[in-house]
N, C-alpha and C positions, 0 to 999 in steps of 0.2 A: 601479587600485583595489586596496586590500588591507584585510584585517581587522586592526585594531590590537589589540583585546582582546575578551575574552568573559567574561561573568559568568553562571554557571549558578546560578539560585536553587534550582530543583528540576527534575531531568530524569533519569528512570530511577533508577539507583543513585547518581548524582552530586548533591551538594547543597552550596550556599554555596561554589562553586569559582570563583576569579578567576584568569584566565590572560592574559598579555601575549604577543603574537606578533610575530615579525619580518615585515617586508614581503617577505622572500625565502623562504629554505628554513627550515622548522620541523620538527625531528625530535622527535616525541612518543613517549617510551619508557615502557612500563609492563608489568607482568606480566599474564598472562591473567586476565580477569575484573576488571581494574583500572578499566575504564570507557573504554578508547580508542575502541571502536566507538560507545559512547554519546556521546562528545564529537563524533565525526564526524557522527552523526545530529543533534546539537544545532546544529551549523553549518548543516546543511540545513534544520532547523526554523526557524531565525532568518530565512532568506531565503524559504522556500517553505511553512512551516507543516507540519502533519501530516495525512496522509490519514485519513479516517473510514471508508473502505470496507474490508470484510473480504474475504479470499480463501479461500473455503471455511471450514475450521475455524481458519484462522490469524487471530489477533486483528489488529485494525487498528493502524496506527502509533500512534494516540493511546493505545490500551489498552496497547501494549507499552512506551511510554516514560513514561507517567504515573507519578509517585511512588506507591509502594504505599500509604502511609498517607494522603496527602492527595488523591490523584487529580489532581495539578497538574503541568503542564509550563510552566516559566517561566524567563525570563532575558533578557539583552540583550547586544548586541555593538556595538562602535564601529568604523565603517568610514570609510576616507578615499578620495576620488576627486579628479578634477581640479577639482570644484566646491566641495570643502570636506570637513568632517567631519560624520558623522551617527551618531546612536545609534538602533539598531533594537531596540525593546522588543516582545516577543511573549509571550503566555501562552495556555494552553489548559487549561480547568478542567472537571472532570467534575461535572455536576449531576444526580445520579440516573442515568437512562438517556440523558441528553443531554449535550452539550458546549457550552461557550461559549468563543469564541476572540476575542482582542483583539490588535490590532497598532497600534503607534505609532512613527512615525519622526520624530526631533527633529533639526533643524539646529543643531549645536553652536556655530556662529558667533554665533547670536543666541538660542539656547535656545528656539526656537519650533517647534511641530509643522509638518510639511510633508505635502502630500497625495501620498503614495507608497503605493499599495494593493498593489503586487506588487514587493517589493524585489528578487527574483531577476531579473525582467525589467528593472527600472530600472537596477540596477548591473551585471548580467552580460550583459543583452541576449539572454537565452534563457529558455525556459520550463523548468519542473521536469523534464519528461520528457527533454529534450535534455541538461540539466545532469547527470542521473543516468547517461546513456549515454556522455557525453563526458568529464566532469570529475571525477566522483565514482566511485572504484573501491572498491566494498564488499569486505569480507573474504570473504564467501561467494560472490561473483560472478566473481572473477578479472578479467582485463583485457579479455575478449571483449565484443563489441558486438552488440546485436540489429540486424543490418544493414538488413534491408528496412524495418522500422518507423522506424529512425533516418534512413534515406535519404529516406523520405516526409516526415519532419518537416523535414529540411534543405531539400528542394524547396519546401515551404510557406513556410519562413522567408525564403528568398531571393526568393520572389515578393512576400510581404506583411509580413514581420517577425512573422508569426503562424503557429505550427506547425499550427493548425487551419484556416487559410485556404489552400487549394491551388488549382492551376490549374483543377481540375474545378469547384470552387465559384465561381471567378472567371468561368469560361465560363457557368456556370449563371446568375450575376448579369447577365452581358451579355445572355444570351438572355431573361432575365426583363425587362430594361430594353427590349429590342427588342420583346418581346410587348406591353409596356405601351403602346408607341407604335402598333403595328399587328400584328394577328393574321396568321398565315400564310394563313388563308382569306380575310382581308380584312375580316371582319365583327367588329370589336372593336378596342379600343385608343383612345388619345387622338386619333390622326389620324382614325379612323373616327367618333369622337364629334364632332370639329369638322366633319367632312364632313356628318354628319347635321344639325348646327346650321346649316351653310351652306345645306343643302337647305331647312331650315325658313325661313331668312331669305329665300331666293329665292321660296319659296311665299308668304311674307308680302308680298314685293314684288309678286308677281303678284296677290295679293288686293287690295292697295292700288290696283292699276291696274283692278281689276274691281269697284270699290266698288258700282256700280249693280247689277251682277249679284248680288252678295252680299245686297243689300237684298231683292231678289226671293226669294232662297233663304231668308232669315230669315222672310219672310212665309209662305212654304210651311211652314217649320218650326213656325210658330205654329199653323197649321191641324192639323198632325200632332200637336202637343202636346195639342190639345183632343180628338182622337180617342184618343190614348193615355190620357187621363184616364178616358174611358168604359171602355175595355178593362181598365184597372187596377182599377176598381170590381168588375167581374165576377171578375177573378183573385183578389182579396182574399177574396171569399166562398168560392171553391173551396179556397183554402189553409186557411181556418179549419175547413171541414168535414173536410179531410184530417187536420188536427191533432187533432181530437176522436177520429177513428177510431184514430189511432196511439196515443193515450193509453190507450184501452180495450185495444188489443192488447198494449201494454207491461205493463199491470196483469195481464193474463192470463198473460203469459210469466213474470212474477215469481212468480205463484201456482204455476205448474208447477215453477219452479226451487226454490222452497221445499219442495215435496213431495218432489222428487228428493233434496235434501240430507238431509231427515229419514230417508229410506230408506237413504242411504249411511252415516249415523251409526249406524244399527242394525247394518249389516254390519260396521263397524269394531269395535263392541262384541263381536259374536259371534267375530270373528277373535282378539281379545285374550284372551277367555275360553278359546278352544280352544288357544291358544299356551301358556297356563299349565299345561295338562296335560302338555306335553313337558318341563317342568322337573323333574318328579318322576321319580326313578330309584331302583329298589330300595325303594320306599316312603318315600324321603327327599326332601324339598323344601328346597333350600338357601335361606338368607336372607343379608342383608348381613353379619351377624355371622360366619357360616360362611365367606363369601368373604374377609372380612378376615383370618380365621385362615389361609386358604390363602396370601394375600399375605404375611402375617407369617412363615409357615413358609418360603416361598420366599426371603424376605429374609435369614432366619437362615442358610439353606443357602448362599446366595451370599456372605454376609459371612464365614462360616466357611471357605468354599473359598478366598477371597482370602487369608485368614490362612494356610491350609494351603499355598497355592502361592506365597506371596511369597518373593522371593529373599533369601537371607542376605546382609546388608550388613555387610561387615567394615570398620568405620571405624577399626580399629587400623592397617590397611595391611599390605602384604606386607613381610615381613622381607627386607632386602637380603642375598642369599647370595653370598659370594665367598670366594676362597681365603685371604685374610688373616684373616677371622673364624674360618675352620676351623682355621688354624694357631694362632691364639690359644687356641682351645678345646683343641687337642691339647697345647699347651705349659703347660696348667694354669690357663688363664683370666687375666682381666685383673689380678687381685690378685698372682698369682705373677710375671707379666711386669713389672708395675710395680715389684715388689721387686727383681728382677734388674737392671732398668734403673737403679734408684737406687744399687745396690751398685756397678755398673760406673762410673757417673758419680763416685761418692765416691772409688773407687780411682784413677781418672784424675786427679781433683783433688788427691789426696794426693801422688802421685808428681810432679805438676807443681810443687806447692809445695816439695817436697824439692829438686827441681832448682834452683829459684830461690834457696833458702836456701844450698845448696852452692856455687852460683855466686858469691853475695855473700861467703861465707866465703873462697872461693879468692882473690877480688880483694883482700880485706883482708889475707890471709896473704901475698900477693905483694908488697904494699906494704911490710909489715913485713920480709919476707925481703930486699928490695932494700936497705934501710938497714942491716941486721945483717951481711950477708955481707962487707962491706968491712972491718970491724974485727976479725972473728974468722973466719979461713979454716976453722977446724975445724968451725965450725957449718954450713958450706955443705952438707956431705953430708947432715946431719940435716934441714936445711930442704928440700933437694931431695926427700928421701924423703917428707916430710910433704906437700909440694906435689903429688907424684905420686899420693899416696893420695887427696887431695882431688879431683884431676882424674879419677881412676878412678871415684870415687863419683858425680861429676857426670855422666859418660858413662853410668854404670849407671842413674841416676835418669831421665835423658832418654830412654834406650831403653825403660825400663819405662813412662814416661808416654806415649810414642808407641804402644807395644803396647796399653796400656789404651784410648787414644783410638781406635785401629783397631777394638778390640773393641766399643766403644760404637757406632761407625758401622755395624759389621756387624750389631749388634743392631737398629738402626733400619731398615737395609735389609731385614732379614728380614721386617719387618712393613710395608714400603713407606712408611716415614716418613723425613723429612729432618731433623727436630729433635725435641727432647723435647716441644715443644708439639704437633707432629703426632702423636707417639705417644700423648700424653695424650688428644687429641681422638678418636683411633681407638679407644682403650680405653674411653672414655666412650660412644661409639656402640655398641660391642660390648655393654656392660652394658645400655644402653637397649633395644636390639633383643631381648636375652635376656628382659627383663621383659615386653616386648610379646608375645612368643610365648606366654608362660605365660598372659597375660590373654586372648589370642585363643582358646586351647584351652579356657579356662573358659567363654567365651561360646559356643563351638561346642557344648559339652555342654548348656548352658542352652537353646540354640535347639532341639536335638534333643528335649529334654523338651517344649518348647512344641509342636513338630510332632506328637509322639505324642499329646499332649492334644487337639490340633485334629482328628486322625484319629478318635479315640474319640468326640469330640463330633459329628463328621459322621455316624457310624453311628447315633448316638442320634437326630439330627435326621431322618435318612432314614426311620427306623422311625416316628417321630412323623408325618412328612408322608404316608407311605403309609397310615397308619391314618386320617388325615383324608380321603384320596382314596377309601378303601374305603367310607366312609359314603355317598358319592354314586355308588357302583358304578363307580369308576374305579380302575385299578391300573397300576403300572409294574413293570419287571423288577428294581427295587431299586437300580439304579445312580444315581449323581448326576445325569447328564445326562437319563436317562429320567424320573426323578422331577421334575426341574425342568420338563421339557417337559410332563409331565402336569399339574403345578400351573398352568402358563401356559395350557394347553388348558382346564382347568376354569374358570379366571377369565374367559378370553375367551368361552367358551360362555355362561356366566351373563350376562356384560355384554351380549353380542349379543342374547340373549333379552329382557333388560330394556330394551335400547335399542329393540328392535322394538316391545315393548309400549308404551313411552313414545311412540313415533312414532304408533302406532295411537290412543293416547289423545289425542294432539295433533290428529291428523286428525279424530277424532270431534268434539272440541270446536270445531274450525274449521268442520266441516260444520253443527253446530248453530248456530253464530254466523251462517253464511251463510243458513241456513234462516230464522232470525229476521230477518235484514236484508232478505230478499226477501219476507217475508210481507206481503201487501197489506192485512191487517187482518181483523177478524171480520165486518165489514159487507160484505165483497166477495162479489159474486154472479157466479160463473163463466159462467152462461148469458147474463146480460145483457151481460157483457163480450164474449162471443163474437158476439152480434148486432151490437153497436156496432162491433166491429172489421171486420165485413163491409161497412160502408158506405164503404170507401175509394174514392178517385177514381183510376182507372187512369192518367190523365195525370201524376199526381204520385207514383206508387208508387216510381219510380226514385230519388227524392230522399232524401237522408239527413235525420235529424231536425234537424241543424244547418242544412242547406240550407233545409229547410222553414221553420224559425224565421226564418232570414234573409229568405226570400221574404215572410213575413207582415209582418215589420218594414218591409221595403222597400215592399210594397204599401200599408201604412198610411201611410207617409211620402210615398209617391209622389204621392198626391192633393194634398197640401199643396205639394209641390215643383212640380208641373205648373202649379198656379195662379200660383205665384211666377214660374215660367219664362215664362208668357204675358205677364205684366206686364213682365218683364225684356226679352223680345224686342221688345215694342212700344217701350220706351225706347231700346233699342239701334238699332232701325231709325231712330228720330228723330235720334239722335246721328250715325249714319253718313251720314244724308242731309244733315246740316248741315256736317259736317267729316270729314276722313280724314287718315291719317298721310302725311308727306312721303315719296314714293318715293326721292328723292335721299339722304335720311338712311339709309334701309334699304340702298341700294346701297353707301354708305360702310361700313356695318357688314359687308356681304358681303365687301368688299375686305380689311378687317382680318382676318377669319376666314381668307381665302385666304392672307394673309401668314403666319399662324400655321401653317397646314397645310404651306406650303413650308419653313418653318424646321424643323418636326418631321420632314419627309421627309429633310432633310439629316442631322439627328441620327440618324435610323433607318439611313441608309446608313453613317454612321460606326460605329455599333454592329455592323453586319454585318461591316465591314472589321476592327474590333478583334477580333471573335470569331474570324475566320479566321486573323489573325496570331497570336493567343494560342494557338490550337490547335496551330499549327506550332511555336511556341516551347516549349510544354510537352513535346513529344516529344523535344527535344534538350537540355533543361536539365541533366538528370543526367549526360549524356555530357560536358558542359563542366566539370562539377564534378570528375569522376574524375581527369583528368590533373593538375589542381592538387594534389589530395590525394596522388596517386602520387608526384609530384616531391618534395613536402615530406616525406612519410613516408619516402621512400627516403633523403633527406639525414639524417634523424634516425636511421634504422636503421643507416646507415653509422657514425655516432658510437657507437651502442649496442654494435656488434659489432666494433669496431676495423677496419672496412673489409671484413669477411668478406662481408656482404650489403650491396650498394650500391643495389639497386633493389627496389621493391615495387609490385605491380600492385593497383589498387583498382577493383573492379567497380562497376556502377551501384547494386547492393544492399550496398556496402561490404564485399564479400568480398575476402580477401587472397590473393595468390599471389606466387611468386618464381621467378626464372630461374636456371639453373645450366648449366655445360658438363659433358658426359659423353661422353668419347671423341671430342671435337672437335665434337659436336653440342650445340646449345643447346635445352634443354627447359624447359617451364613446369610448376610443381607447385603444388598447394594448400598454404597455410601450415600445414595440419593435419599435414603430413608432417615438420615441424620438431620439435625437442625442445620440451618444455613451456616451458622458460626462454626459448628463442628466440621461440616464439609470443607469450609475454607481452610481450617487447620489441617485436615487430611491432605488436601491438594498442595498446601504449602509444604508439608512433610515430603510429599512426592517430588516437588520441584527441587527442594534442597538435596534430596538423595540423588536426583538426576545430575545436579551440578557436581556432586562429588565424583560421579562416574565419568561424566563427559568433559568437565572443565579441565583446563590446562593447569596442572599442579593445584587444583582446587581453588583457584584464585579468581573466579568469575564474580563480579559484584552483583548484588541483588537489588532491584529497584521495585519499591512497593508504592504505588500511587493510589492513596485512599483505599487500601486493600482490607484494612481490619475494622471497617465500620460495623460489621455484623457481629464482632466478638464482644462479649461482656468484659467488664474491667478485669476480672480475675484471670480469664483466659488470655486477654491481651498481655497481662504481665507475664504469664507462662511463655507465650510466644516470644516476647521480647527477651526473656531470659535465655531461651534457646538460640535466638538470633545473636545475642551478645556472646554466647558460648562459641558460635561460629566465628565471630570477629576475633576471638582470642586464638583461633586456629589460622588466622590470616585472611579471612573473608572481609570484604567491605560491603556495607549495607546502607542504602539510601531509603529513608522512610518519609514520604511526602504526605502531609496531613493538613487539614484546616482546623483541627481541634488541638487543645492544649493537653489532653489526657495522655497522648502518646509520649510527649516530653516528660510529663510527670511520672509516668510508669517507667520511662528509661532511666530516670534518676536513681531508682532503686536497684538498677542492674550494675551500674559502674560508670566509667567515663564515657562521654559521647559528645558529639559536636551538635549544638543547637543553632540552626540558621533560620532567621525570620525574614521572609520576602516582603 
């Protein structure tokens, strides 16, 4: 499986960005803040979405990656696997304080949506938490792994392909299934239920065999029902007398409750009036307008202090200071040096041109002399003299041209330049930095004036604030912190008093409402109610009102039911006398229930056996994982370090160690004793080994965000060779970096995709 392309509609700082990827190694290069980490987060977003949970004051993933203007995270990616090509479309949009997320996966072979609700699990075969720990190496995390938590997730996945379903949960499910069949104490579960049913059927069988005896019992029940009817009439009269007594007693209690609440409301009013006296200090009683002045004064002080204490931000930047700029300044500045360089170049050019002209003239003269010397021997001496003069001039001009050229190069080397273009760039930089220094000095002067003004304003605000405090008999030592504390104390004191008064007022209103609700009315006579309440029946005093009401309804209904029961019993006796149920049929039903019980007993024994076997397997699972990880991680570490480290130990909690020989003895050390670069290589080997074990068909892409900064050039090449070998086996790798060396190292490995943001 590999990611073919990605289109970012809006995600963080990235917008309308289309990228095509190689199925193997992808080196994504970009300057700092160019969006490399944002691109890596977008890939994670496509497959797993964004978390909505916050960690303390840290914003959630949705808040960090939503576009600032629109509050949208959206885009799609095209992925290929052995089943075909798919387009994964995902968006997350802010709607006020809530978010709406949408996921669509389209099969590109027929352009129809498919039901894939978790693309990460579907295409990678692992949940987000394991993907982040094994495949995605963030810039801020390094290559290390949360060992214990990752080890638990691995154990869970190997048991059930679910990081949240572990052996403990499986054992719990087995135990729950066993308990559903039969409780340990034997009284509960399906087996127990069928046992009860069997007992009922056996009882029914016995009753069928004793039909004549049951008829006699029904006749006895008929007589008892008639007696019960008589007793029920007496009980109904008692219940109604008790109901009347309790009604009177309840009315009396409501009256007392109402009087009690009226008294409590009066006490709340008195407390509130007394509390108002404590607000007055020095004859002054503050109000909301005064408190608002205190708040406003504190806000002014705090705002001014922030202005006073803010750090000076020099956005001009530090002027680069070096010996070359200092030499330029000592030699008269960029204008003087530019003039000297131009003169030297012109002089060199002039002597070079004279040398060329003299050479051409000598060649012409030589040709003429060749033809003239044969006719007139007397001219030979003159021609030789002229030729010698031309040759001497040529040598002189060449020497002067060389001397001037050496002078020009010496001038360039003096200012660390290789050519006239280098010198021109250096002089331009010198002039630019000289202007920036003047601008920064001007800004420093302006900032100092603003600081002085802020200090003066703070003194004025402190005097104003202390005058406000003095009105309410409060004072500070005049400093900023003391004044702010006193302002806070005054506001808090006032608010607490008002809050308490408001609570007392609310409590008083509640008490008056309760008193009104419990008032029995103007016609209520407490004396008559007291007499009626005394007529209670001792036998029913322990019953609640609900129980008493139930008894009254039951007794009223019981008379009707008893009459109906007598008629029913007479009919039942007649029916049972004439016919009865076949005992053989009941016996067959008993055999069927016994068969169900036997089947459930076998299933119960199987659950117990599975529980015992799974308990034993759970304790040794991690021990079986560690050797495989150690072997594969050691093979990769050997490639990363050119054979220096050939073996790595992996503990149950994914802790790493290595062995070495010291004085003939072999010792084991924790990986933390290695250099940072070697540690990164070791944890990278562990991550890649984990992916081979956990990934779906070994096809999980690896994302490295500035991961190899601590590796030297040679070890970086070794790591990239190993990664390239993984791509030849079907793995896709994304390497995000702000340097060019990763791309240069990747060129030695083979084909790769180089993307520059």
